[in-house]
mmCIF file of the N, C-alpha and C atoms, coordinates in Angstrom:
data_MODEL
# 
_entry.id   MODEL 
# 
loop_
_atom_site.group_PDB 
_atom_site.id 
_atom_site.type_symbol 
_atom_site.label_atom_id 
_atom_site.label_alt_id 
_atom_site.label_comp_id 
_atom_site.label_asym_id 
_atom_site.label_entity_id 
_atom_site.label_seq_id 
_atom_site.pdbx_PDB_ins_code 
_atom_site.Cartn_x 
_atom_site.Cartn_y 
_atom_site.Cartn_z 
_atom_site.occupancy 
_atom_site.B_iso_or_equiv 
_atom_site.pdbx_formal_charge 
_atom_site.auth_seq_id 
_atom_site.auth_comp_id 
_atom_site.auth_asym_id 
_atom_site.auth_atom_id 
_atom_site.pdbx_PDB_model_num 
ATOM 1   N N  . MET A 1 1  ? 39.275 88.616 139.577 1.00 0.00 ? 1  MET A N  1 
ATOM 2   C CA . MET A 1 1  ? 40.362 87.887 138.957 1.00 0.00 ? 1  MET A CA 1 
ATOM 3   C C  . MET A 1 1  ? 41.353 87.391 140.004 1.00 0.00 ? 1  MET A C  1 
ATOM 4   N N  . SER A 1 2  ? 41.644 88.230 141.018 1.00 0.00 ? 2  SER A N  1 
ATOM 5   C CA . SER A 1 2  ? 42.614 87.806 142.018 1.00 0.00 ? 2  SER A CA 1 
ATOM 6   C C  . SER A 1 2  ? 42.062 86.660 142.875 1.00 0.00 ? 2  SER A C  1 
ATOM 7   N N  . GLY A 1 3  ? 40.742 86.605 143.049 1.00 0.00 ? 3  GLY A N  1 
ATOM 8   C CA . GLY A 1 3  ? 40.133 85.503 143.790 1.00 0.00 ? 3  GLY A CA 1 
ATOM 9   C C  . GLY A 1 3  ? 40.324 84.187 143.060 1.00 0.00 ? 3  GLY A C  1 
ATOM 10  N N  . LEU A 1 4  ? 40.217 84.236 141.743 1.00 0.00 ? 4  LEU A N  1 
ATOM 11  C CA . LEU A 1 4  ? 40.433 83.043 140.927 1.00 0.00 ? 4  LEU A CA 1 
ATOM 12  C C  . LEU A 1 4  ? 41.878 82.581 141.021 1.00 0.00 ? 4  LEU A C  1 
ATOM 13  N N  . LEU A 1 5  ? 42.803 83.521 140.962 1.00 0.00 ? 5  LEU A N  1 
ATOM 14  C CA . LEU A 1 5  ? 44.224 83.164 141.065 1.00 0.00 ? 5  LEU A CA 1 
ATOM 15  C C  . LEU A 1 5  ? 44.550 82.585 142.431 1.00 0.00 ? 5  LEU A C  1 
ATOM 16  N N  . ARG A 1 6  ? 43.962 83.153 143.486 1.00 0.00 ? 6  ARG A N  1 
ATOM 17  C CA . ARG A 1 6  ? 44.188 82.620 144.830 1.00 0.00 ? 6  ARG A CA 1 
ATOM 18  C C  . ARG A 1 6  ? 43.656 81.200 144.952 1.00 0.00 ? 6  ARG A C  1 
ATOM 19  N N  . THR A 1 7  ? 42.493 80.933 144.380 1.00 0.00 ? 7  THR A N  1 
ATOM 20  C CA . THR A 1 7  ? 41.909 79.591 144.434 1.00 0.00 ? 7  THR A CA 1 
ATOM 21  C C  . THR A 1 7  ? 42.789 78.595 143.689 1.00 0.00 ? 7  THR A C  1 
ATOM 22  N N  . VAL A 1 8  ? 43.248 78.978 142.512 1.00 0.00 ? 8  VAL A N  1 
ATOM 23  C CA . VAL A 1 8  ? 44.116 78.091 141.728 1.00 0.00 ? 8  VAL A CA 1 
ATOM 24  C C  . VAL A 1 8  ? 45.429 77.865 142.459 1.00 0.00 ? 8  VAL A C  1 
ATOM 25  N N  . ALA A 1 9  ? 46.005 78.920 143.032 1.00 0.00 ? 9  ALA A N  1 
ATOM 26  C CA . ALA A 1 9  ? 47.269 78.791 143.747 1.00 0.00 ? 9  ALA A CA 1 
ATOM 27  C C  . ALA A 1 9  ? 47.100 77.941 144.999 1.00 0.00 ? 9  ALA A C  1 
ATOM 28  N N  . ARG A 1 10 ? 45.981 78.077 145.687 1.00 0.00 ? 10 ARG A N  1 
ATOM 29  C CA . ARG A 1 10 ? 45.734 77.304 146.899 1.00 0.00 ? 10 ARG A CA 1 
ATOM 30  C C  . ARG A 1 10 ? 45.623 75.811 146.579 1.00 0.00 ? 10 ARG A C  1 
ATOM 31  N N  . ARG A 1 11 ? 45.058 75.477 145.436 1.00 0.00 ? 11 ARG A N  1 
ATOM 32  C CA . ARG A 1 11 ? 44.914 74.070 145.065 1.00 0.00 ? 11 ARG A CA 1 
ATOM 33  C C  . ARG A 1 11 ? 46.180 73.511 144.422 1.00 0.00 ? 11 ARG A C  1 
ATOM 34  N N  . ALA A 1 12 ? 46.942 74.343 143.740 1.00 0.00 ? 12 ALA A N  1 
ATOM 35  C CA . ALA A 1 12 ? 48.132 73.865 143.040 1.00 0.00 ? 12 ALA A CA 1 
ATOM 36  C C  . ALA A 1 12 ? 49.344 73.774 143.955 1.00 0.00 ? 12 ALA A C  1 
ATOM 37  N N  . ALA A 1 13 ? 49.411 74.590 144.995 1.00 0.00 ? 13 ALA A N  1 
ATOM 38  C CA . ALA A 1 13 ? 50.596 74.621 145.851 1.00 0.00 ? 13 ALA A CA 1 
ATOM 39  C C  . ALA A 1 13 ? 50.874 73.284 146.532 1.00 0.00 ? 13 ALA A C  1 
ATOM 40  N N  . PRO A 1 14 ? 49.906 72.605 147.134 1.00 0.00 ? 14 PRO A N  1 
ATOM 41  C CA . PRO A 1 14 ? 50.224 71.311 147.755 1.00 0.00 ? 14 PRO A CA 1 
ATOM 42  C C  . PRO A 1 14 ? 50.671 70.267 146.737 1.00 0.00 ? 14 PRO A C  1 
ATOM 43  N N  . VAL A 1 15 ? 50.122 70.339 145.531 1.00 0.00 ? 15 VAL A N  1 
ATOM 44  C CA . VAL A 1 15 ? 50.521 69.379 144.507 1.00 0.00 ? 15 VAL A CA 1 
ATOM 45  C C  . VAL A 1 15 ? 51.966 69.614 144.105 1.00 0.00 ? 15 VAL A C  1 
ATOM 46  N N  . LEU A 1 16 ? 52.343 70.868 143.982 1.00 0.00 ? 16 LEU A N  1 
ATOM 47  C CA . LEU A 1 16 ? 53.702 71.186 143.559 1.00 0.00 ? 16 LEU A CA 1 
ATOM 48  C C  . LEU A 1 16 ? 54.719 70.962 144.663 1.00 0.00 ? 16 LEU A C  1 
ATOM 49  N N  . ARG A 1 17 ? 54.332 71.171 145.912 1.00 0.00 ? 17 ARG A N  1 
ATOM 50  C CA . ARG A 1 17 ? 55.280 71.066 147.018 1.00 0.00 ? 17 ARG A CA 1 
ATOM 51  C C  . ARG A 1 17 ? 55.310 69.704 147.689 1.00 0.00 ? 17 ARG A C  1 
ATOM 52  N N  . GLY A 1 18 ? 54.224 69.012 147.672 1.00 0.00 ? 18 GLY A N  1 
ATOM 53  C CA . GLY A 1 18 ? 54.118 67.806 148.484 1.00 0.00 ? 18 GLY A CA 1 
ATOM 54  C C  . GLY A 1 18 ? 54.646 66.551 147.814 1.00 0.00 ? 18 GLY A C  1 
ATOM 55  N N  . HIS A 1 19 ? 54.880 65.557 148.630 1.00 0.00 ? 19 HIS A N  1 
ATOM 56  C CA . HIS A 1 19 ? 55.244 64.205 148.220 1.00 0.00 ? 19 HIS A CA 1 
ATOM 57  C C  . HIS A 1 19 ? 56.358 64.160 147.187 1.00 0.00 ? 19 HIS A C  1 
ATOM 58  N N  . THR A 1 20 ? 57.437 64.795 147.489 1.00 0.00 ? 20 THR A N  1 
ATOM 59  C CA . THR A 1 20 ? 58.575 64.700 146.586 1.00 0.00 ? 20 THR A CA 1 
ATOM 60  C C  . THR A 1 20 ? 59.331 63.427 146.907 1.00 0.00 ? 20 THR A C  1 
ATOM 61  N N  . ALA A 1 21 ? 59.701 62.714 145.895 1.00 0.00 ? 21 ALA A N  1 
ATOM 62  C CA . ALA A 1 21 ? 60.428 61.471 146.078 1.00 0.00 ? 21 ALA A CA 1 
ATOM 63  C C  . ALA A 1 21 ? 61.892 61.775 146.333 1.00 0.00 ? 21 ALA A C  1 
ATOM 64  N N  . THR A 1 22 ? 62.430 61.153 147.368 1.00 0.00 ? 22 THR A N  1 
ATOM 65  C CA . THR A 1 22 ? 63.849 61.329 147.649 1.00 0.00 ? 22 THR A CA 1 
ATOM 66  C C  . THR A 1 22 ? 64.617 60.277 146.856 1.00 0.00 ? 22 THR A C  1 
ATOM 67  N N  . PRO A 1 23 ? 65.513 60.718 145.980 1.00 0.00 ? 23 PRO A N  1 
ATOM 68  C CA . PRO A 1 23 ? 66.244 59.738 145.184 1.00 0.00 ? 23 PRO A CA 1 
ATOM 69  C C  . PRO A 1 23 ? 67.239 58.965 146.045 1.00 0.00 ? 23 PRO A C  1 
ATOM 70  N N  . ARG A 1 24 ? 67.246 57.685 145.869 1.00 0.00 ? 24 ARG A N  1 
ATOM 71  C CA . ARG A 1 24 ? 68.200 56.834 146.575 1.00 0.00 ? 24 ARG A CA 1 
ATOM 72  C C  . ARG A 1 24 ? 68.888 55.941 145.562 1.00 0.00 ? 24 ARG A C  1 
ATOM 73  N N  . ALA A 1 25 ? 70.159 55.846 145.699 1.00 0.00 ? 25 ALA A N  1 
ATOM 74  C CA . ALA A 1 25 ? 70.922 54.986 144.800 1.00 0.00 ? 25 ALA A CA 1 
ATOM 75  C C  . ALA A 1 25 ? 71.032 53.602 145.419 1.00 0.00 ? 25 ALA A C  1 
ATOM 76  N N  . ASN A 1 26 ? 70.791 52.616 144.611 1.00 0.00 ? 26 ASN A N  1 
ATOM 77  C CA . ASN A 1 26 ? 70.940 51.238 145.066 1.00 0.00 ? 26 ASN A CA 1 
ATOM 78  C C  . ASN A 1 26 ? 72.324 50.747 144.653 1.00 0.00 ? 26 ASN A C  1 
ATOM 79  N N  . LEU A 1 27 ? 73.292 51.037 145.479 1.00 0.00 ? 27 LEU A N  1 
ATOM 80  C CA . LEU A 1 27 ? 74.660 50.656 145.187 1.00 0.00 ? 27 LEU A CA 1 
ATOM 81  C C  . LEU A 1 27 ? 75.048 49.450 146.035 1.00 0.00 ? 27 LEU A C  1 
ATOM 82  N N  . HIS A 1 28 ? 75.653 48.495 145.397 1.00 0.00 ? 28 HIS A N  1 
ATOM 83  C CA . HIS A 1 28 ? 76.151 47.335 146.106 1.00 0.00 ? 28 HIS A CA 1 
ATOM 84  C C  . HIS A 1 28 ? 77.620 47.183 145.750 1.00 0.00 ? 28 HIS A C  1 
ATOM 85  N N  . ALA A 1 29 ? 78.463 47.447 146.695 1.00 0.00 ? 29 ALA A N  1 
ATOM 86  C CA . ALA A 1 29 ? 79.902 47.389 146.440 1.00 0.00 ? 29 ALA A CA 1 
ATOM 87  C C  . ALA A 1 29 ? 80.411 45.978 146.727 1.00 0.00 ? 29 ALA A C  1 
ATOM 88  N N  . ALA A 1 30 ? 81.281 45.558 145.871 1.00 0.00 ? 30 ALA A N  1 
ATOM 89  C CA . ALA A 1 30 ? 81.914 44.255 146.038 1.00 0.00 ? 30 ALA A CA 1 
ATOM 90  C C  . ALA A 1 30 ? 83.319 44.344 145.453 1.00 0.00 ? 30 ALA A C  1 
ATOM 91  N N  . PRO A 1 31 ? 84.204 43.498 145.874 1.00 0.00 ? 31 PRO A N  1 
ATOM 92  C CA . PRO A 1 31 ? 85.550 43.513 145.288 1.00 0.00 ? 31 PRO A CA 1 
ATOM 93  C C  . PRO A 1 31 ? 85.503 43.178 143.795 1.00 0.00 ? 31 PRO A C  1 
ATOM 94  N N  . ALA A 1 32 ? 86.437 43.709 143.068 1.00 0.00 ? 32 ALA A N  1 
ATOM 95  C CA . ALA A 1 32 ? 86.492 43.455 141.635 1.00 0.00 ? 32 ALA A CA 1 
ATOM 96  C C  . ALA A 1 32 ? 86.777 41.990 141.363 1.00 0.00 ? 32 ALA A C  1 
ATOM 97  N N  . LYS A 1 33 ? 86.184 41.473 140.291 1.00 0.00 ? 33 LYS A N  1 
ATOM 98  C CA . LYS A 1 33 ? 86.408 40.066 139.951 1.00 0.00 ? 33 LYS A CA 1 
ATOM 99  C C  . LYS A 1 33 ? 87.826 39.855 139.431 1.00 0.00 ? 33 LYS A C  1 
ATOM 100 N N  . GLU A 1 34 ? 88.298 40.816 138.643 1.00 0.00 ? 34 GLU A N  1 
ATOM 101 C CA . GLU A 1 34 ? 89.662 40.740 138.121 1.00 0.00 ? 34 GLU A CA 1 
ATOM 102 C C  . GLU A 1 34 ? 90.358 42.061 138.390 1.00 0.00 ? 34 GLU A C  1 
ATOM 103 N N  . LYS A 1 35 ? 91.608 41.995 138.739 1.00 0.00 ? 35 LYS A N  1 
ATOM 104 C CA . LYS A 1 35 ? 92.373 43.213 138.982 1.00 0.00 ? 35 LYS A CA 1 
ATOM 105 C C  . LYS A 1 35 ? 92.818 43.797 137.645 1.00 0.00 ? 35 LYS A C  1 
ATOM 106 N N  . ILE A 1 36 ? 92.644 45.103 137.492 1.00 0.00 ? 36 ILE A N  1 
ATOM 107 C CA . ILE A 1 36 ? 93.048 45.778 136.263 1.00 0.00 ? 36 ILE A CA 1 
ATOM 108 C C  . ILE A 1 36 ? 94.524 46.124 136.386 1.00 0.00 ? 36 ILE A C  1 
ATOM 109 N N  . GLY A 1 37 ? 95.281 45.737 135.400 1.00 0.00 ? 37 GLY A N  1 
ATOM 110 C CA . GLY A 1 37 ? 96.721 45.932 135.439 1.00 0.00 ? 37 GLY A CA 1 
ATOM 111 C C  . GLY A 1 37 ? 97.143 47.332 135.031 1.00 0.00 ? 37 GLY A C  1 
ATOM 112 N N  . THR A 1 38 ? 98.435 47.578 135.155 1.00 0.00 ? 38 THR A N  1 
ATOM 113 C CA . THR A 1 38 ? 99.001 48.887 134.823 1.00 0.00 ? 38 THR A CA 1 
ATOM 114 C C  . THR A 1 38 ? 98.879 49.189 133.334 1.00 0.00 ? 38 THR A C  1 
ATOM 115 N N  . VAL A 1 39 ? 99.133 48.184 132.513 1.00 0.00 ? 39 VAL A N  1 
ATOM 116 C CA . VAL A 1 39 ? 99.091 48.391 131.060 1.00 0.00 ? 39 VAL A CA 1 
ATOM 117 C C  . VAL A 1 39 ? 97.678 48.761 130.611 1.00 0.00 ? 39 VAL A C  1 
ATOM 118 N N  . GLU A 1 40 ? 96.679 48.050 131.131 1.00 0.00 ? 40 GLU A N  1 
ATOM 119 C CA . GLU A 1 40 ? 95.296 48.368 130.765 1.00 0.00 ? 40 GLU A CA 1 
ATOM 120 C C  . GLU A 1 40 ? 94.907 49.766 131.226 1.00 0.00 ? 40 GLU A C  1 
ATOM 121 N N  . THR A 1 41 ? 95.378 50.165 132.392 1.00 0.00 ? 41 THR A N  1 
ATOM 122 C CA . THR A 1 41 ? 95.087 51.504 132.903 1.00 0.00 ? 41 THR A CA 1 
ATOM 123 C C  . THR A 1 41 ? 95.713 52.567 132.017 1.00 0.00 ? 41 THR A C  1 
ATOM 124 N N  . ILE A 1 42 ? 96.956 52.374 131.611 1.00 0.00 ? 42 ILE A N  1 
ATOM 125 C CA . ILE A 1 42 ? 97.639 53.348 130.751 1.00 0.00 ? 42 ILE A CA 1 
ATOM 126 C C  . ILE A 1 42 ? 96.956 53.433 129.399 1.00 0.00 ? 42 ILE A C  1 
ATOM 127 N N  . ILE A 1 43 ? 96.573 52.301 128.828 1.00 0.00 ? 43 ILE A N  1 
ATOM 128 C CA . ILE A 1 43 ? 95.902 52.296 127.528 1.00 0.00 ? 43 ILE A CA 1 
ATOM 129 C C  . ILE A 1 43 ? 94.551 53.010 127.626 1.00 0.00 ? 43 ILE A C  1 
ATOM 130 N N  . GLY A 1 44 ? 93.793 52.713 128.665 1.00 0.00 ? 44 GLY A N  1 
ATOM 131 C CA . GLY A 1 44 ? 92.488 53.350 128.839 1.00 0.00 ? 44 GLY A CA 1 
ATOM 132 C C  . GLY A 1 44 ? 92.589 54.847 129.020 1.00 0.00 ? 44 GLY A C  1 
ATOM 133 N N  . LEU A 1 45 ? 93.493 55.290 129.868 1.00 0.00 ? 45 LEU A N  1 
ATOM 134 C CA . LEU A 1 45 ? 93.653 56.735 130.097 1.00 0.00 ? 45 LEU A CA 1 
ATOM 135 C C  . LEU A 1 45 ? 94.149 57.459 128.848 1.00 0.00 ? 45 LEU A C  1 
ATOM 136 N N  . SER A 1 46 ? 95.055 56.818 128.113 1.00 0.00 ? 46 SER A N  1 
ATOM 137 C CA . SER A 1 46 ? 95.559 57.471 126.901 1.00 0.00 ? 46 SER A CA 1 
ATOM 138 C C  . SER A 1 46 ? 94.478 57.559 125.830 1.00 0.00 ? 46 SER A C  1 
ATOM 139 N N  . LEU A 1 47 ? 93.625 56.549 125.704 1.00 0.00 ? 47 LEU A N  1 
ATOM 140 C CA . LEU A 1 47 ? 92.555 56.612 124.713 1.00 0.00 ? 47 LEU A CA 1 
ATOM 141 C C  . LEU A 1 47 ? 91.502 57.656 125.084 1.00 0.00 ? 47 LEU A C  1 
ATOM 142 N N  . PHE A 1 48 ? 91.187 57.747 126.378 1.00 0.00 ? 48 PHE A N  1 
ATOM 143 C CA . PHE A 1 48 ? 90.256 58.787 126.798 1.00 0.00 ? 48 PHE A CA 1 
ATOM 144 C C  . PHE A 1 48 ? 90.842 60.175 126.555 1.00 0.00 ? 48 PHE A C  1 
ATOM 145 N N  . SER A 1 49 ? 92.119 60.353 126.855 1.00 0.00 ? 49 SER A N  1 
ATOM 146 C CA . SER A 1 49 ? 92.765 61.650 126.624 1.00 0.00 ? 49 SER A CA 1 
ATOM 147 C C  . SER A 1 49 ? 92.782 61.994 125.144 1.00 0.00 ? 49 SER A C  1 
ATOM 148 N N  . LEU A 1 50 ? 93.076 61.012 124.316 1.00 0.00 ? 50 LEU A N  1 
ATOM 149 C CA . LEU A 1 50 ? 93.093 61.245 122.867 1.00 0.00 ? 50 LEU A CA 1 
ATOM 150 C C  . LEU A 1 50 ? 91.706 61.588 122.355 1.00 0.00 ? 50 LEU A C  1 
ATOM 151 N N  . ALA A 1 51 ? 90.686 60.919 122.881 1.00 0.00 ? 51 ALA A N  1 
ATOM 152 C CA . ALA A 1 51 ? 89.316 61.193 122.434 1.00 0.00 ? 51 ALA A CA 1 
ATOM 153 C C  . ALA A 1 51 ? 88.864 62.588 122.831 1.00 0.00 ? 51 ALA A C  1 
ATOM 154 N N  . ILE A 1 52 ? 89.338 63.077 123.974 1.00 0.00 ? 52 ILE A N  1 
ATOM 155 C CA . ILE A 1 52 ? 88.925 64.403 124.434 1.00 0.00 ? 52 ILE A CA 1 
ATOM 156 C C  . ILE A 1 52 ? 89.795 65.498 123.835 1.00 0.00 ? 52 ILE A C  1 
ATOM 157 N N  . LEU A 1 53 ? 91.098 65.309 123.845 1.00 0.00 ? 53 LEU A N  1 
ATOM 158 C CA . LEU A 1 53 ? 92.010 66.358 123.402 1.00 0.00 ? 53 LEU A CA 1 
ATOM 159 C C  . LEU A 1 53 ? 92.327 66.311 121.909 1.00 0.00 ? 53 LEU A C  1 
ATOM 160 N N  . GLY A 1 54 ? 92.078 65.198 121.248 1.00 0.00 ? 54 GLY A N  1 
ATOM 161 C CA . GLY A 1 54 ? 92.408 65.053 119.831 1.00 0.00 ? 54 GLY A CA 1 
ATOM 162 C C  . GLY A 1 54 ? 91.700 66.049 118.931 1.00 0.00 ? 54 GLY A C  1 
ATOM 163 N N  . PRO A 1 55 ? 90.370 66.141 118.995 1.00 0.00 ? 55 PRO A N  1 
ATOM 164 C CA . PRO A 1 55 ? 89.685 67.087 118.107 1.00 0.00 ? 55 PRO A CA 1 
ATOM 165 C C  . PRO A 1 55 ? 90.072 68.544 118.352 1.00 0.00 ? 55 PRO A C  1 
ATOM 166 N N  . SER A 1 56 ? 90.238 68.934 119.608 1.00 0.00 ? 56 SER A N  1 
ATOM 167 C CA . SER A 1 56 ? 90.624 70.326 119.864 1.00 0.00 ? 56 SER A CA 1 
ATOM 168 C C  . SER A 1 56 ? 92.056 70.583 119.389 1.00 0.00 ? 56 SER A C  1 
ATOM 169 N N  . GLY A 1 57 ? 92.929 69.606 119.514 1.00 0.00 ? 57 GLY A N  1 
ATOM 170 C CA . GLY A 1 57 ? 94.284 69.762 118.989 1.00 0.00 ? 57 GLY A CA 1 
ATOM 171 C C  . GLY A 1 57 ? 94.301 69.883 117.480 1.00 0.00 ? 57 GLY A C  1 
ATOM 172 N N  . TRP A 1 58 ? 93.434 69.112 116.821 1.00 0.00 ? 58 TRP A N  1 
ATOM 173 C CA . TRP A 1 58 ? 93.332 69.193 115.361 1.00 0.00 ? 58 TRP A CA 1 
ATOM 174 C C  . TRP A 1 58 ? 92.878 70.589 114.940 1.00 0.00 ? 58 TRP A C  1 
ATOM 175 N N  . ILE A 1 59 ? 91.889 71.116 115.617 1.00 0.00 ? 59 ILE A N  1 
ATOM 176 C CA . ILE A 1 59 ? 91.376 72.447 115.277 1.00 0.00 ? 59 ILE A CA 1 
ATOM 177 C C  . ILE A 1 59 ? 92.452 73.500 115.517 1.00 0.00 ? 59 ILE A C  1 
ATOM 178 N N  . LEU A 1 60 ? 93.155 73.418 116.634 1.00 0.00 ? 60 LEU A N  1 
ATOM 179 C CA . LEU A 1 60 ? 94.200 74.401 116.910 1.00 0.00 ? 60 LEU A CA 1 
ATOM 180 C C  . LEU A 1 60 ? 95.354 74.291 115.930 1.00 0.00 ? 60 LEU A C  1 
ATOM 181 N N  . ALA A 1 61 ? 95.679 73.085 115.486 1.00 0.00 ? 61 ALA A N  1 
ATOM 182 C CA . ALA A 1 61 ? 96.771 72.909 114.536 1.00 0.00 ? 61 ALA A CA 1 
ATOM 183 C C  . ALA A 1 61 ? 96.403 73.464 113.155 1.00 0.00 ? 61 ALA A C  1 
ATOM 184 N N  . HIS A 1 62 ? 95.135 73.451 112.795 1.00 0.00 ? 62 HIS A N  1 
ATOM 185 C CA . HIS A 1 62 ? 94.695 73.907 111.491 1.00 0.00 ? 62 HIS A CA 1 
ATOM 186 C C  . HIS A 1 62 ? 93.930 75.227 111.570 1.00 0.00 ? 62 HIS A C  1 
ATOM 187 N N  . LEU A 1 63 ? 94.190 76.014 112.595 1.00 0.00 ? 63 LEU A N  1 
ATOM 188 C CA . LEU A 1 63 ? 93.465 77.259 112.796 1.00 0.00 ? 63 LEU A CA 1 
ATOM 189 C C  . LEU A 1 63 ? 93.694 78.247 111.656 1.00 0.00 ? 63 LEU A C  1 
ATOM 190 N N  . GLU A 1 64 ? 94.893 78.342 111.162 1.00 0.00 ? 64 GLU A N  1 
ATOM 191 C CA . GLU A 1 64 ? 95.189 79.268 110.066 1.00 0.00 ? 64 GLU A CA 1 
ATOM 192 C C  . GLU A 1 64 ? 94.452 78.869 108.790 1.00 0.00 ? 64 GLU A C  1 
ATOM 193 N N  . ASP A 1 65 ? 94.303 77.562 108.563 1.00 0.00 ? 65 ASP A N  1 
ATOM 194 C CA . ASP A 1 65 ? 93.552 77.109 107.389 1.00 0.00 ? 65 ASP A CA 1 
ATOM 195 C C  . ASP A 1 65 ? 92.092 77.543 107.484 1.00 0.00 ? 65 ASP A C  1 
ATOM 196 N N  . TYR A 1 66 ? 91.528 77.480 108.692 1.00 0.00 ? 66 TYR A N  1 
ATOM 197 C CA . TYR A 1 66 ? 90.126 77.870 108.858 1.00 0.00 ? 66 TYR A CA 1 
ATOM 198 C C  . TYR A 1 66 ? 89.962 79.383 108.714 1.00 0.00 ? 66 TYR A C  1 
ATOM 199 N N  . LYS A 1 67 ? 90.953 80.148 109.112 1.00 0.00 ? 67 LYS A N  1 
ATOM 200 C CA . LYS A 1 67 ? 90.868 81.607 109.001 1.00 0.00 ? 67 LYS A CA 1 
ATOM 201 C C  . LYS A 1 67 ? 90.939 82.058 107.550 1.00 0.00 ? 67 LYS A C  1 
ATOM 202 N N  . ASN A 1 68 ? 91.734 81.368 106.723 1.00 0.00 ? 68 ASN A N  1 
ATOM 203 C CA . ASN A 1 68 ? 91.988 81.798 105.363 1.00 0.00 ? 68 ASN A CA 1 
ATOM 204 C C  . ASN A 1 68 ? 90.946 81.313 104.364 1.00 0.00 ? 68 ASN A C  1 
ATOM 205 N N  . LYS A 1 69 ? 89.917 80.615 104.777 1.00 0.00 ? 69 LYS A N  1 
ATOM 206 C CA . LYS A 1 69 ? 88.909 80.151 103.833 1.00 0.00 ? 69 LYS A CA 1 
ATOM 207 C C  . LYS A 1 69 ? 88.180 81.343 103.219 1.00 0.00 ? 69 LYS A C  1 
ATOM 208 N N  . GLU A 1 70 ? 88.028 81.278 101.893 1.00 0.00 ? 70 GLU A N  1 
ATOM 209 C CA . GLU A 1 70 ? 87.366 82.399 101.198 1.00 0.00 ? 70 GLU A CA 1 
ATOM 210 C C  . GLU A 1 70 ? 86.034 81.973 100.653 1.00 0.00 ? 70 GLU A C  1 
# 
């Protein structure tokens, strides 16, 4: 049985270890076509914050209601 396992391991090891593809990102940086203003930045950040913190705030605000459900 161990001879069979050695044969399988000997044949499988190069397949598992060899020829791994190195990931490369094809990034091309260029200046922005339009400059993003302060107002757009504030609106974007506030909407992202609301989307992330809103549901958890809702749950924390109504925690007692969830505890008292019968």
